[in-house]
C-alpha positions as protocol buffer text, in pm:
chain_id: "A"
residue {
  index: 1
  type: MET
  ca { x: 1714 y: 824 z: -2305 }
}
residue {
  index: 2
  type: PRO
  ca { x: 1527 y: 749 z: -2011 }
}
residue {
  index: 3
  type: ASP
  ca { x: 1115 y: 748 z: -2105 }
}
residue {
  index: 4
  type: THR
  ca { x: 1013 y: 1073 z: -1889 }
}
residue {
  index: 5
  type: SER
  ca { x: 637 y: 1054 z: -2018 }
}
residue {
  index: 6
  type: THR
  ca { x: 558 y: 794 z: -1774 }
}
residue {
  index: 7
  type: PRO
  ca { x: 620 y: 939 z: -1379 }
}
residue {
  index: 8
  type: PRO
  ca { x: 802 y: 755 z: -1172 }
}
residue {
  index: 9
  type: ALA
  ca { x: 615 y: 500 z: -889 }
}
residue {
  index: 10
  type: THR
  ca { x: 670 y: 649 z: -541 }
}
residue {
  index: 11
  type: MET
  ca { x: 673 y: 519 z: -226 }
}
residue {
  index: 12
  type: ARG
  ca { x: 454 y: 554 z: 79 }
}
residue {
  index: 13
  type: HIS
  ca { x: 428 y: 497 z: 462 }
}
residue {
  index: 14
  type: GLY
  ca { x: 121 y: 381 z: 578 }
}
residue {
  index: 15
  type: ILE
  ca { x: -34 y: 215 z: 833 }
}
residue {
  index: 16
  type: LEU
  ca { x: -247 y: -104 z: 811 }
}
residue {
  index: 17
  type: LYS
  ca { x: -609 y: -37 z: 929 }
}
residue {
  index: 18
  type: VAL
  ca { x: -785 y: -373 z: 796 }
}
residue {
  index: 19
  type: TRP
  ca { x: -683 y: -664 z: 636 }
}
residue {
  index: 20
  type: TYR
  ca { x: -860 y: -929 z: 365 }
}
residue {
  index: 21
  type: SER
  ca { x: -693 y: -1205 z: 415 }
}
residue {
  index: 22
  type: GLY
  ca { x: -906 y: -1477 z: 184 }
}
residue {
  index: 23
  type: THR
  ca { x: -832 y: -1195 z: -115 }
}
residue {
  index: 24
  type: TYR
  ca { x: -484 y: -1049 z: 41 }
}
residue {
  index: 25
  type: LEU
  ca { x: -641 y: -718 z: 9 }
}
residue {
  index: 26
  type: ALA
  ca { x: -585 y: -416 z: 260 }
}
residue {
  index: 27
  type: ASP
  ca { x: -688 y: -37 z: 373 }
}
residue {
  index: 28
  type: VAL
  ca { x: -427 y: 168 z: 467 }
}
residue {
  index: 29
  type: GLN
  ca { x: -412 y: 486 z: 556 }
}
residue {
  index: 30
  type: LEU
  ca { x: -119 y: 694 z: 438 }
}
residue {
  index: 31
  type: VAL
  ca { x: 103 y: 836 z: 666 }
}
residue {
  index: 32
  type: GLY
  ca { x: 59 y: 1245 z: 760 }
}
residue {
  index: 33
  type: SER
  ca { x: -299 y: 1212 z: 642 }
}
residue {
  index: 34
  type: LEU
  ca { x: -612 y: 1159 z: 876 }
}
residue {
  index: 35
  type: THR
  ca { x: -865 y: 1130 z: 540 }
}
residue {
  index: 36
  type: THR
  ca { x: -656 y: 969 z: 264 }
}
residue {
  index: 37
  type: TRP
  ca { x: -707 y: 578 z: 275 }
}
residue {
  index: 38
  type: LEU
  ca { x: -688 y: 333 z: 17 }
}
residue {
  index: 39
  type: LYS
  ca { x: -929 y: 100 z: 30 }
}
residue {
  index: 40
  type: SER
  ca { x: -885 y: -256 z: -82 }
}
residue {
  index: 41
  type: ILE
  ca { x: -541 y: -244 z: -237 }
}
residue {
  index: 42
  type: PRO
  ca { x: -334 y: -550 z: -370 }
}
residue {
  index: 43
  type: VAL
  ca { x: -89 y: -693 z: -89 }
}
residue {
  index: 44
  type: ALA
  ca { x: 233 y: -862 z: -198 }
}
residue {
  index: 45
  type: ARG
  ca { x: 213 y: -1226 z: -196 }
}
residue {
  index: 46
  type: ASP
  ca { x: 560 y: -1336 z: -11 }
}
residue {
  index: 47
  type: ILE
  ca { x: 415 y: -1123 z: 304 }
}
residue {
  index: 48
  type: ALA
  ca { x: 288 y: -1371 z: 567 }
}
residue {
  index: 49
  type: SER
  ca { x: -44 y: -1314 z: 630 }
}
residue {
  index: 50
  type: ALA
  ca { x: 20 y: -1360 z: 1045 }
}
residue {
  index: 51
  type: GLU
  ca { x: 248 y: -1039 z: 922 }
}
residue {
  index: 52
  type: MET
  ca { x: -78 y: -843 z: 853 }
}
residue {
  index: 53
  type: VAL
  ca { x: -171 y: -705 z: 1187 }
}
residue {
  index: 54
  type: ALA
  ca { x: -396 y: -368 z: 1219 }
}
residue {
  index: 55
  type: GLY
  ca { x: -180 y: -65 z: 1328 }
}
residue {
  index: 56
  type: ARG
  ca { x: 119 y: -188 z: 1173 }
}
residue {
  index: 57
  type: ASN
  ca { x: 371 y: -22 z: 936 }
}
residue {
  index: 58
  type: VAL
  ca { x: 349 y: -87 z: 557 }
}
residue {
  index: 59
  type: LEU
  ca { x: 538 y: 62 z: 242 }
}
residue {
  index: 60
  type: VAL
  ca { x: 267 y: 130 z: -45 }
}
residue {
  index: 61
  type: ALA
  ca { x: 413 y: 146 z: -380 }
}
residue {
  index: 62
  type: MET
  ca { x: 227 y: 378 z: -578 }
}
residue {
  index: 63
  type: LEU
  ca { x: 242 y: 354 z: -1001 }
}
residue {
  index: 64
  type: ASP
  ca { x: 67 y: 673 z: -1039 }
}
residue {
  index: 65
  type: ASP
  ca { x: -33 y: 931 z: -738 }
}
residue {
  index: 66
  type: THR
  ca { x: -385 y: 1025 z: -877 }
}
residue {
  index: 67
  type: ASN
  ca { x: -504 y: 656 z: -931 }
}
residue {
  index: 68
  type: PRO
  ca { x: -501 y: 475 z: -619 }
}
residue {
  index: 69
  type: ALA
  ca { x: -607 y: 142 z: -794 }
}
residue {
  index: 70
  type: ASP
  ca { x: -243 y: 141 z: -905 }
}
residue {
  index: 71
  type: ALA
  ca { x: -121 y: 75 z: -527 }
}
residue {
  index: 72
  type: ALA
  ca { x: 15 y: -214 z: -353 }
}
residue {
  index: 73
  type: VAL
  ca { x: 161 y: -295 z: -44 }
}
residue {
  index: 74
  type: VAL
  ca { x: 528 y: -388 z: -76 }
}
residue {
  index: 75
  type: ALA
  ca { x: 642 y: -443 z: 308 }
}
residue {
  index: 76
  type: VAL
  ca { x: 538 y: -451 z: 637 }
}
residue {
  index: 77
  type: TRP
  ca { x: 680 y: -365 z: 976 }
}
residue {
  index: 78
  type: VAL
  ca { x: 628 y: -338 z: 1327 }
}
């Protein structure tokens, strides 16, 4: 029987706003919200730094929707 005490992770579409290449962190605005920005969230290290251009689409994995500190960028596309 699966563990139902922990909600499943969710994936959210975002727009890259700021890229901190030295720390591999990013600021992301979630699509559908003008006011919700995730600040300084980790970015998967297998994403090339050159791909992290402000304005690009990103996929954000959120382990807990109520805790932005549990979010990470896992993909980027044009």
